[in-house]
C-alpha positions in Angstrom: -35.4 8.6 57.9 -32.7 6.6 56.1 -34.5 3.7 54.4 -33.2 1.1 51.9 -35.3 -0.8 49.5 -34.0 -4.4 49.3 -33.2 -5.3 45.6 -30.1 -7.4 46.0 -29.7 -9.7 49.0 -25.9 -9.9 48.4 -25.5 -6.1 48.8 -24.2 -4.8 52.1 -27.3 -3.5 53.9 -27.3 -0.7 56.5 -29.1 -2.9 58.9 -28.4 -6.3 60.5 -30.3 -9.5 59.6 -29.5 -12.9 61.1 -28.5 -15.5 58.5 -31.7 -17.5 59.2 -34.0 -14.5 58.4 -35.7 -14.0 55.0 -35.7 -10.5 53.7 -37.6 -10.4 50.4 -36.9 -8.1 47.5 -39.0 -4.9 47.8 -38.9 -4.7 51.6 -37.9 -1.3 52.9 -35.7 -1.3 56.0 -34.0 1.6 57.9 -30.5 2.0 59.3 -29.4 0.2 62.5 -32.5 -2.0 62.5 -31.8 -5.6 63.8 -33.7 -8.6 62.5 -33.2 -11.8 64.4 -33.5 -15.6 63.9 -36.2 -17.0 61.6 -37.9 -13.7 60.8 -39.6 -13.0 57.4 -40.0 -9.6 56.0 -42.1 -9.6 52.8 -42.2 -7.3 49.8 -43.9 -4.0 50.5 -43.2 -4.0 54.2 -41.7 -0.7 55.5 -39.6 -0.8 58.7 -37.9 2.3 60.1 -34.6 3.0 61.7 -33.3 1.4 65.0 -36.1 -1.2 65.2 -35.6 -4.6 66.7 -37.4 -7.7 65.5 -37.1 -10.7 67.8 -37.1 -14.3 66.9 -39.8 -15.6 64.5 -41.4 -12.3 63.6 -43.3 -11.9 60.3 -43.8 -8.5 58.7 -46.2 -8.6 55.8 -46.4 -6.3 52.8 -48.7 -3.3 53.4 -47.6 -2.9 57.0 -45.5 -0.1 58.3 -43.2 0.3 61.4 -41.8 3.6 62.5 -38.5 4.3 64.1 -37.3 2.5 67.3 -40.1 -0.1 67.3 -39.5 -3.2 69.4 -41.2 -6.4 68.3 -40.6 -9.3 70.6 -40.6 -13.0 69.7 -43.4 -14.7 67.8 -45.4 -11.7 66.5 -47.0 -11.4 63.0 -47.7 -7.9 61.7 -50.3 -8.2 59.0 -51.2 -6.0 56.0 -53.0 -2.9 57.3 -51.2 -2.7 60.6 -49.3 0.6 61.3 -47.0 1.0 64.3 -45.8 4.5 64.9 -42.4 5.4 66.4 -41.4 3.9 69.8 -44.1 1.2 69.9 -43.4 -1.9 72.0 -45.0 -5.3 71.0 -44.6 -7.9 73.7 -44.0 -11.6 73.0 -46.7 -13.5 71.1 -49.1 -10.5 70.9 -51.6 -10.8 68.1 -52.8 -8.5 65.3 -55.6 -9.3 62.9 -56.8 -7.6 59.7 -60.2 -9.3 59.1 -63.1 -9.3 61.6 -65.0 -12.3 60.2 -62.5 -14.7 58.5 -63.6 -17.8 56.7 -61.1 -20.1 55.0 -63.4 -20.5 51.9 -64.4 -16.8 51.6 -61.8 -14.4 50.1 -61.8 -11.1 52.2 -58.7 -9.3 51.0 -60.9 -6.4 49.9 -62.2 -6.2 53.5 -58.9 -5.8 55.4 -59.3 -3.3 58.2 -56.6 -0.9 59.3 -55.1 -1.0 62.8 -53.2 2.1 64.0 -50.9 1.9 67.1 -49.9 5.5 68.0 -46.4 6.6 69.1 -45.0 5.2 72.4 -47.7 2.6 73.0 -46.9 -0.7 74.7 -48.7 -4.0 74.0 -48.2 -6.8 76.6 -47.4 -10.4 76.0 -50.2 -12.5 74.5 -52.5 -9.5 74.1 -54.8 -9.5 71.1 -55.6 -6.4 69.1 -58.8 -6.9 67.0 -58.5 -5.1 63.6 -60.0 -1.7 62.9 -59.0 0.0 66.1 -56.7 2.8 67.1 -54.5 2.6 70.2 -53.8 6.1 71.5 -50.3 7.4 72.1 -48.5 6.0 75.1 -51.3 3.7 76.1 -50.5 0.5 77.9 -52.2 -2.8 77.0 -51.8 -5.4 79.7 -50.6 -9.0 79.1 -53.4 -11.2 77.7 -55.9 -8.4 77.1 -58.3 -8.5 74.1 -58.8 -5.0 72.7 -61.9 -4.6 70.6 -62.4 -0.8 70.4 -60.3 2.4 70.3 -58.1 3.1 73.3 -57.5 6.6 74.6 -54.0 8.1 74.9 -52.2 7.1 78.1 -54.9 4.5 79.1 -54.1 1.4 81.0 -56.2 -1.5 79.6 -56.5 -5.0 81.1 -58.8 -8.0 80.8 -61.1 -9.8 78.3 -62.5 -7.8 76.8 -60.1 -5.0 77.7 -61.3 -2.3 80.0 -59.6 0.8 81.2 -58.4 0.6 84.8 -56.2 3.7 85.0 -53.6 6.0 83.3 -50.0 5.5 82.5 -47.2 8.1 82.3 -45.3 8.5 79.0 -42.4 6.8 80.8 -44.4 3.7 81.7 -45.3 4.3 85.3 -48.9 4.1 86.5 -50.3 7.4 87.6 -52.2 8.1 90.8 -54.7 10.9 90.1 -55.9 13.2 92.9 -58.6 15.7 92.0 -58.1 15.0 88.3 -54.3 15.6 88.4 -51.2 13.6 88.8 -47.4 14.0 88.8 -45.3 10.9 87.8 -43.3 9.6 90.7 -40.5 8.6 88.3 -40.0 11.4 85.8 -42.1 14.2 87.2 -44.3 14.7 84.2 -47.6 16.4 85.1 -51.1 15.3 83.8 -54.6 16.5 84.0 -57.8 14.6 83.2 -60.4 16.5 81.3 -63.6 15.2 79.6 -62.5 11.6 80.0 -59.1 12.2 78.4 -55.6 12.6 79.9 -53.5 15.6 78.9 -49.8 16.2 79.8 -49.4 19.7 81.4 -45.8 19.5 82.6 -42.9 17.9 80.7 -40.7 15.2 82.3 -37.6 16.2 84.1 -34.5 16.2 82.0 -31.6 13.9 83.0 -28.5 15.5 84.5 
């Protein structure tokens, strides 16, 4: 990963930032990342390569984004939030880092970590309550409120979020029969065992 720590705003960075964005000294940003209108990246934030931050995104110090992370408009990524490679955050989705905030009670020592595993997708206006882990390639539906850990490949909807099915790595809902499924789009094979989904056949390769 080719990352650059920002120390001089007038230096030619290896990433793109719109002229209205604020990139503070001490932020770490990877090559080919794009940061759009009215974003703010604070000191201590780490953003990987080939990421895309839409309009009005805030990335706080102590948060970390992997490679190829897509963050749509109006998302704030607070201290303690970790997004692994290939995560998608839909418009106006919400992260938190304190479970019982009070304006008059300092709780910085009580921040809780939120981990979003590789390939996960979070729908528009969904809320991820702090302290949970979203398993790899899970899919959180628009407007859902996630209050507990989510299994890999799980499809979650509702308030509070509940699992209603499984999703392929490529983003297509799976139809299991006798505990097995083959993705209609990419051909990847899956098997459900002990309440978890496991990939047993890789996707078809293009060409």
